[in-house]
Legacy VTK file of the C-alpha trace (Angstrom):
# vtk DataFile Version 3.0
C-alpha trace
ASCII
DATASET POLYDATA
POINTS 294 float
23.073 -24.459 6.606
26.047 -22.299 6.319
27.955 -22.062 2.749
30.038 -19.781 1.050
28.773 -18.598 -2.151
31.019 -16.451 -4.468
33.414 -16.015 -1.527
30.147 -14.481 0.545
29.441 -16.298 3.847
25.596 -17.278 4.014
24.203 -18.588 6.994
20.603 -19.805 6.919
18.726 -20.910 9.835
15.281 -22.619 10.052
13.999 -21.377 13.334
11.977 -18.695 14.807
14.034 -15.565 14.447
12.826 -14.035 18.023
14.524 -16.962 19.386
17.186 -17.381 16.748
18.673 -13.966 16.929
19.780 -13.901 20.307
21.570 -17.168 20.258
22.886 -16.837 16.992
24.101 -13.534 16.725
26.440 -10.957 18.880
24.917 -7.900 20.046
25.366 -4.923 17.387
26.598 -7.265 14.927
24.303 -6.745 12.220
24.935 -3.494 9.800
21.706 -3.785 7.308
18.681 -5.550 8.400
16.251 -5.767 4.994
13.109 -7.836 5.698
9.594 -7.986 5.495
7.349 -9.511 8.252
4.018 -10.827 7.525
1.386 -7.681 7.133
-1.431 -9.597 9.069
-4.057 -9.093 6.020
-5.182 -12.715 5.488
-1.851 -14.207 2.957
-1.980 -17.689 3.131
1.523 -19.066 4.482
2.670 -22.768 5.052
3.443 -22.128 8.598
1.855 -18.921 9.972
-1.221 -17.604 10.874
-2.129 -14.527 9.033
-5.292 -13.276 10.831
-4.529 -13.148 14.325
-5.797 -9.801 16.349
-4.228 -6.744 15.821
-3.123 -6.383 19.311
-1.648 -9.634 19.383
0.303 -9.073 15.990
1.397 -5.561 17.388
3.116 -7.069 20.434
4.386 -9.765 18.150
5.843 -6.726 16.014
7.266 -5.374 19.033
9.080 -8.424 20.486
10.523 -8.859 17.054
11.688 -5.298 16.646
13.276 -5.560 20.419
15.140 -8.503 19.341
16.434 -6.873 16.345
17.740 -3.249 18.162
19.828 -5.504 20.114
20.985 -7.507 17.217
21.972 -3.967 15.052
24.817 -2.169 15.435
24.633 1.292 16.361
25.304 2.879 12.982
23.140 0.262 11.135
19.670 0.511 9.362
17.077 -1.280 9.265
15.055 -1.509 6.112
11.215 -2.581 6.651
9.280 -3.489 3.516
5.496 -3.765 4.730
2.247 -3.106 2.701
-1.413 -3.558 3.645
-4.635 -3.983 1.619
-7.474 -1.438 0.588
-9.681 -2.427 3.212
-7.106 -2.296 5.927
-4.717 0.626 4.930
-3.481 1.228 8.876
-1.190 -1.732 9.025
2.027 0.066 8.009
1.411 3.254 10.036
0.504 0.863 13.296
3.745 -1.348 12.749
6.181 1.729 12.179
4.284 3.552 15.435
5.207 0.360 17.645
8.812 0.264 15.999
9.029 3.605 17.372
9.895 2.168 20.615
13.486 0.974 19.660
13.938 3.354 16.515
14.264 6.360 14.746
11.981 6.560 11.602
14.548 8.188 9.814
13.292 7.989 5.683
10.354 6.296 4.101
10.402 5.048 0.583
7.578 4.288 -1.495
8.356 0.713 -3.632
6.320 1.679 -6.706
5.164 -1.704 -8.579
3.026 -0.318 -11.442
2.899 3.194 -12.569
1.136 4.922 -15.383
3.059 8.179 -17.010
1.612 10.719 -19.374
3.795 11.839 -21.966
5.469 15.361 -20.814
7.713 18.482 -21.835
10.721 16.269 -22.391
9.886 15.085 -25.621
8.089 11.686 -24.502
5.034 11.936 -26.909
3.872 8.322 -25.699
2.302 7.568 -22.228
3.163 4.312 -20.758
2.145 1.814 -18.451
4.707 -0.249 -16.649
5.068 -2.845 -13.541
2.428 -5.525 -12.732
-0.080 -5.434 -9.413
-2.810 -7.245 -8.176
-5.742 -5.739 -9.235
-9.392 -6.142 -7.185
-12.947 -5.470 -8.049
-14.470 -2.900 -5.956
-16.524 0.217 -5.683
-14.777 1.444 -2.560
-11.323 1.424 -3.456
-8.708 1.856 -6.023
-6.044 -0.602 -7.005
-3.020 -0.829 -4.572
0.185 -0.396 -6.346
2.871 0.264 -4.035
4.073 -0.674 -0.481
6.081 1.274 1.952
9.736 0.463 3.050
10.522 2.347 6.533
14.446 3.258 6.988
14.868 2.965 10.510
17.833 3.609 12.846
18.877 3.727 16.422
19.451 7.842 16.386
18.180 9.108 12.868
21.829 9.884 12.052
23.091 7.383 9.914
24.728 8.586 6.979
23.804 7.160 3.745
25.669 6.915 -0.144
22.543 8.746 -1.597
24.640 8.352 -5.110
24.793 4.519 -5.009
21.502 3.893 -6.108
21.741 7.639 -7.914
19.728 8.227 -11.274
20.921 10.577 -14.171
20.020 14.094 -14.695
17.635 14.190 -17.121
19.082 17.798 -17.855
22.384 17.623 -18.434
23.380 20.990 -17.978
22.988 20.432 -14.177
26.003 18.542 -14.142
27.976 21.506 -15.090
26.220 23.933 -12.945
26.233 21.972 -9.493
29.432 20.839 -7.745
27.709 17.903 -6.573
26.769 16.873 -9.876
30.251 15.637 -11.285
29.192 12.179 -11.227
26.113 12.907 -13.368
23.514 11.246 -10.778
21.244 12.860 -8.495
19.232 11.255 -5.170
16.947 9.084 -6.372
14.636 10.346 -3.774
12.178 8.472 -1.973
10.226 6.807 -4.813
11.371 3.685 -6.092
10.095 2.048 -9.171
11.028 -1.953 -8.838
8.878 -4.142 -10.984
8.128 -7.891 -10.526
8.741 -10.749 -13.117
5.948 -11.245 -15.219
4.595 -15.057 -14.843
4.513 -16.413 -18.438
2.813 -19.505 -18.262
-0.185 -21.086 -15.782
2.147 -23.978 -14.718
4.303 -21.600 -12.910
3.969 -22.162 -9.466
4.589 -19.610 -6.649
7.011 -20.858 -4.176
6.233 -17.699 -1.783
3.022 -15.609 -1.698
4.419 -12.625 -0.702
8.433 -12.141 -1.441
9.881 -8.834 -2.743
12.615 -8.751 -5.544
16.287 -9.166 -4.922
17.015 -5.855 -6.356
14.511 -3.939 -3.558
17.307 -5.509 -0.935
19.908 -4.327 -3.133
19.167 -0.796 -3.266
18.501 -0.592 0.263
22.005 -1.967 1.248
23.651 0.074 -1.570
22.210 3.121 -0.024
23.018 2.484 3.661
26.582 1.987 1.778
28.743 -0.949 0.743
31.768 -0.007 2.644
29.689 -0.159 5.959
28.045 -3.363 5.094
29.706 -6.087 6.615
26.420 -8.382 7.717
23.141 -8.334 6.398
20.216 -9.835 8.251
16.754 -10.822 6.975
14.936 -12.236 10.060
12.041 -13.342 7.627
14.119 -14.745 4.783
10.805 -16.562 3.025
12.780 -18.248 -0.034
16.032 -15.854 0.292
15.911 -12.980 -2.042
17.728 -10.966 0.594
20.466 -13.075 0.456
20.564 -13.379 -3.419
20.959 -9.894 -3.451
24.128 -10.573 -0.791
25.661 -12.809 -2.787
25.142 -10.499 -6.137
27.056 -7.706 -4.211
29.895 -9.813 -1.996
28.194 -8.894 1.606
27.765 -11.514 4.358
24.388 -12.681 4.982
22.477 -14.359 7.725
19.020 -15.116 7.964
15.771 -17.067 9.488
13.084 -19.062 8.417
10.380 -21.009 10.194
8.634 -22.658 7.253
10.679 -25.898 5.860
9.586 -25.386 2.457
10.559 -21.784 2.161
13.914 -22.451 3.860
14.388 -25.153 1.464
13.659 -23.030 -1.729
16.011 -20.690 -0.051
18.729 -23.381 0.200
18.165 -24.436 -3.297
18.521 -20.742 -4.842
21.708 -20.202 -2.515
23.206 -23.658 -3.630
23.393 -22.395 -7.229
20.497 -24.238 -8.854
18.805 -21.075 -9.569
20.091 -18.001 -11.410
20.596 -14.753 -9.673
18.176 -12.613 -10.578
17.281 -13.032 -13.887
16.151 -16.768 -13.232
13.509 -15.265 -10.953
9.991 -14.529 -11.992
6.974 -12.419 -10.948
4.700 -14.177 -8.556
2.552 -11.540 -8.367
-0.571 -11.920 -10.412
-0.873 -10.167 -13.932
-4.362 -9.409 -15.115
-7.963 -9.294 -13.998
-8.953 -10.868 -10.781
-12.648 -10.596 -9.482
-12.167 -12.877 -6.610
-10.720 -10.132 -4.465
-13.702 -7.885 -3.653
-13.158 -5.068 -0.957
LINES 1 295
294 0 1 2 3 4 5 6 7 8 9 10 11 12 13 14 15 16 17 18 19 20 21 22 23 24 25 26 27 28 29 30 31 32 33 34 35 36 37 38 39 40 41 42 43 44 45 46 47 48 49 50 51 52 53 54 55 56 57 58 59 60 61 62 63 64 65 66 67 68 69 70 71 72 73 74 75 76 77 78 79 80 81 82 83 84 85 86 87 88 89 90 91 92 93 94 95 96 97 98 99 100 101 102 103 104 105 106 107 108 109 110 111 112 113 114 115 116 117 118 119 120 121 122 123 124 125 126 127 128 129 130 131 132 133 134 135 136 137 138 139 140 141 142 143 144 145 146 147 148 149 150 151 152 153 154 155 156 157 158 159 160 161 162 163 164 165 166 167 168 169 170 171 172 173 174 175 176 177 178 179 180 181 182 183 184 185 186 187 188 189 190 191 192 193 194 195 196 197 198 199 200 201 202 203 204 205 206 207 208 209 210 211 212 213 214 215 216 217 218 219 220 221 222 223 224 225 226 227 228 229 230 231 232 233 234 235 236 237 238 239 240 241 242 243 244 245 246 247 248 249 250 251 252 253 254 255 256 257 258 259 260 261 262 263 264 265 266 267 268 269 270 271 272 273 274 275 276 277 278 279 280 281 282 283 284 285 286 287 288 289 290 291 292 293
């Protein structure tokens, strides 16, 4: 499916990305790649077995990484979102190590889904707990409230627009003291709090079991630099949240998805039948769940 949404060219392909990328894309055509492949932790997908052996999984990751390396420009960025489960925490590191054959790991970000903040010395008198996560019932492990975003590039020297996702200085005197602070912003750093939206009704259905919010893709694209983001690619498009971010930003997009149901949901969202950002809900679980004993 090819369409234009808000003057953004969107190309959605229902096919395997390893075969599709060389056929659909020119070498070096992609400027930013934002994606989240299956984690191989037993997630229930419609059309993919998420329980293959670790060796087979990493070999598959390697094939995918090689094709991505060919598609990505020499000055491009690959932002790879990947998590794990408490009983198998090595998955992100094994995957990052396999990608080392084709890329340089330039930055590591922590996507924080939920956090508790004590009162501090800046006048915040009340502690707050924000965000949502899937709780576990375990005597060995704690709740996992974050995932990784690995930023890869080909040589580790891609310049970033750090203040494009900057945050205001809490101490405003820094704006006067530092020449680089004239915009009133500082580098956000490598810890990103990006919450899911909450499920408000038991009738809400999850169209995809493991999608990241569009805001995550938006931050990655902005950080790489909007002036350099000619084409964004998501090889594991799912329901199209990276594409939604691209439409919001005015950046061209290409995506691949093997599952017909997820692909059709992406087409539906990109065809304007869902509201960008505000209409999305949190498909994560919110509340006690004692079924996942680890």
